[in-house]
C-alpha positions, 0 to 999 in steps of 0.5 A: 926458405927457398927463393922464387924466380922474382926474388932470386934463384931457386935450386931445382934439382941436382945429380952427379954423372961420372963424378961431375956434379950438375945443379939446376937453378930457376932464375929471373928472366930478363936479367941484364948481362951484369945481373946474370954474371952476378947471379952466376958468381953468387951461385958458384960461390955457394956451390963451387964444384958444381956445373950450374944450369940456369933456366927461366922456366921449369915446365920441360926441365924434367925432359931436359935433365933426362936428356942430359943424363942419358947423353952424359952416359953415352946415349947420343939417341936420347931425345933433346927438348931443343925448342924448350932448351933454346928458349929457357936455358939461359946460361950454364957454368962449367969448368974448362980443362984449364981449371977455370970456371966459365959462365956461357950462353944457353947450354953451349960454350959461348963465354960470357964471363970467367968466374972467380 
């Protein structure tokens, strides 16, 4: 049974572009740094090969996913729902060129922690 944001992460969507898997999770808002790291690590353990995008609201998620897919395919003109993304994309887990998986702030590259 899927969990809601109050009780734990909820898997919202996933897709693969150019051989890279992306999975979106709804997480509780207001997690502490330690809580965010713990949640990200648990999700990474569950899906160790997927890049994870952690959001606290799904109202504009479809628009964000549409943008991400188009951008990944090379469409630099794809509309970006920036206001929603700035407020609701809490963190992401991505694989660095070094092979290490990092938890980063929002949809960018500012590192929060390295995951195991």
